[in-house]
C-alpha positions as a Python dict, from the first residue, in 0.01 Angstrom:
ca = {
    (1, 'M'): (0, 0, 0),
    (2, 'S'): (353, 72, -134),
    (3, 'A'): (586, 318, 28),
    (4, 'D'): (546, 563, -249),
    (5, 'E'): (155, 552, -201),
    (6, 'R'): (220, 590, 161),
    (7, 'Y'): (472, 868, 150),
    (8, 'G'): (387, 1029, -165),
    (9, 'S'): (628, 1098, -458),
    (10, 'R'): (724, 1466, -432),
    (11, 'I'): (1061, 1532, -326),
    (12, 'P'): (1136, 1810, -70),
    (13, 'N'): (1347, 2112, -192),
    (14, 'E'): (1682, 2180, -53),
    (15, 'R'): (1545, 2398, 248),
    (16, 'E'): (1285, 2145, 342),
    (17, 'R'): (1550, 1871, 356),
    (18, 'R'): (1751, 2072, 597),
    (19, 'V'): (1438, 2113, 814),
    (20, 'I'): (1385, 1734, 805),
    (21, 'Q'): (1718, 1668, 893),
    (22, 'L'): (1734, 1902, 1193),
    (23, 'V'): (1393, 1773, 1311),
    (24, 'A'): (1493, 1428, 1254),
    (25, 'E'): (1821, 1491, 1486),
    (26, 'G'): (1549, 1605, 1764),
    (27, 'M'): (1553, 1990, 1752),
    (28, 'K'): (1251, 2188, 1854),
    (29, 'N'): (1080, 2423, 1624),
    (30, 'C'): (1238, 2731, 1791),
    (31, 'E'): (1601, 2535, 1759),
    (32, 'V'): (1536, 2486, 1401),
    (33, 'A'): (1448, 2833, 1341),
    (34, 'R'): (1746, 2958, 1515),
    (35, 'E'): (1960, 2738, 1305),
    (36, 'I'): (1803, 2823, 954),
    (37, 'G'): (1767, 3181, 1051),
    (38, 'T'): (1387, 3217, 1042),
    (39, 'T'): (1093, 3239, 1263),
    (40, 'E'): (932, 2949, 1467),
    (41, 'H'): (610, 3015, 1265),
    (42, 'V'): (797, 2962, 929),
    (43, 'V'): (911, 2626, 1041),
    (44, 'K'): (568, 2532, 1156),
    (45, 'N'): (461, 2632, 781),
    (46, 'Y'): (756, 2438, 634),
    (47, 'L'): (657, 2156, 848),
    (48, 'R'): (305, 2161, 745),
    (49, 'V'): (400, 2182, 380),
    (50, 'I'): (649, 1899, 423),
    (51, 'Y'): (386, 1654, 593),
    (52, 'D'): (159, 1729, 309),
    (53, 'K'): (405, 1651, 34),
    (54, 'L'): (542, 1337, 173),
    (55, 'G'): (200, 1200, 331),
    (56, 'L'): (296, 1211, 667),
    (57, 'W'): (136, 1309, 1000),
    (58, 'N'): (395, 1407, 1295),
    (59, 'R'): (752, 1471, 1361),
    (60, 'V'): (812, 1086, 1450),
    (61, 'E'): (684, 1009, 1114),
    (62, 'L'): (881, 1234, 997),
    (63, 'A'): (1227, 1120, 1162),
    (64, 'L'): (1131, 750, 1033),
    (65, 'W'): (1101, 865, 695),
    (66, 'Y'): (1442, 1044, 726),
    (67, 'E'): (1602, 777, 878),
    (68, 'S'): (1481, 489, 611),
    (69, 'R'): (1630, 719, 335),
    (70, 'R'): (1924, 856, 483),
    (71, 'S'): (2135, 569, 446),
    (72, 'G'): (1942, 407, 120),
    (73, 'P'): (2105, 392, -210),
    (74, 'A'): (1840, 651, -377),
    (75, 'M'): (1891, 909, -79),
    (76, 'M'): (1630, 1166, -110),
    (77, 'V'): (1744, 1368, 172),
}
Protein backbone atom coordinates (compact mmCIF):
# COMPACT_ATOMS: atom_id res chain seq x y z
CA MET A 1 0.00 0.00 0.00
CA SER A 2 1.48 3.33 -1.05
CA ALA A 3 1.43 6.47 1.10
CA ASP A 4 -1.19 8.03 -1.21
CA GLU A 5 -3.44 5.00 -0.80
CA ARG A 6 -2.97 5.03 2.98
CA TYR A 7 -3.33 8.75 3.57
CA GLY A 8 -5.71 9.68 0.79
CA SER A 9 -5.10 12.23 -1.91
CA ARG A 10 -7.28 15.09 -0.72
CA ILE A 11 -5.42 18.17 0.49
CA PRO A 12 -6.53 19.98 3.66
CA ASN A 13 -7.73 23.56 3.28
CA GLU A 14 -6.05 26.48 5.04
CA ARG A 15 -8.14 26.28 8.22
CA GLU A 16 -7.69 22.51 8.43
CA ARG A 17 -3.92 22.93 7.99
CA ARG A 18 -3.89 25.32 10.96
CA VAL A 19 -5.81 22.80 13.10
CA ILE A 20 -3.39 20.05 12.02
CA GLN A 21 -0.41 22.21 12.95
CA LEU A 22 -1.78 23.04 16.40
CA VAL A 23 -2.73 19.43 17.15
CA ALA A 24 0.69 18.24 15.98
CA GLU A 25 2.25 20.74 18.41
CA GLY A 26 0.44 18.90 21.20
CA MET A 27 -2.44 21.27 21.88
CA LYS A 28 -5.70 19.93 23.31
CA ASN A 29 -8.97 20.58 21.48
CA CYS A 30 -9.94 23.36 23.89
CA GLU A 31 -6.57 25.05 23.33
CA VAL A 32 -6.89 24.76 19.56
CA ALA A 33 -10.38 26.25 19.81
CA ARG A 34 -9.09 29.26 21.75
CA GLU A 35 -6.21 29.74 19.31
CA ILE A 36 -8.40 29.79 16.20
CA GLY A 37 -11.36 31.55 17.81
CA THR A 38 -14.01 28.85 17.80
CA THR A 39 -15.50 26.19 20.06
CA GLU A 40 -14.15 22.81 21.08
CA HIS A 41 -17.11 21.19 19.29
CA VAL A 42 -16.09 22.83 16.00
CA VAL A 43 -12.50 21.62 16.48
CA LYS A 44 -13.79 18.06 16.97
CA ASN A 45 -15.74 18.40 13.73
CA TYR A 46 -12.63 19.70 11.94
CA LEU A 47 -10.66 16.72 13.21
CA ARG A 48 -13.32 14.27 12.05
CA VAL A 49 -13.23 15.80 8.55
CA ILE A 50 -9.42 15.89 8.53
CA TYR A 51 -9.14 12.24 9.61
CA ASP A 52 -11.58 11.23 6.88
CA LYS A 53 -9.89 13.38 4.26
CA LEU A 54 -6.42 12.01 5.03
CA GLY A 55 -7.41 8.43 5.89
CA LEU A 56 -6.19 8.70 9.49
CA TRP A 57 -7.60 7.39 12.76
CA ASN A 58 -6.27 9.61 15.56
CA ARG A 59 -4.11 12.54 16.72
CA VAL A 60 -0.93 10.47 16.81
CA GLU A 61 -1.30 9.50 13.17
CA LEU A 62 -2.16 13.11 12.36
CA ALA A 63 0.98 14.39 14.10
CA LEU A 64 3.12 11.82 12.26
CA TRP A 65 1.47 12.78 8.96
CA TYR A 66 2.20 16.45 9.66
CA GLU A 67 5.83 15.85 10.64
CA SER A 68 6.48 13.70 7.58
CA ARG A 69 5.30 16.51 5.29
CA ARG A 70 6.52 19.53 7.21
CA SER A 71 10.09 19.33 5.98
CA GLY A 72 9.52 17.55 2.67
CA PRO A 73 9.97 19.19 -0.75
CA ALA A 74 6.25 19.08 -1.60
CA MET A 75 5.08 20.52 1.70
CA MET A 76 1.29 20.11 1.95
CA VAL A 77 0.93 21.66 5.38
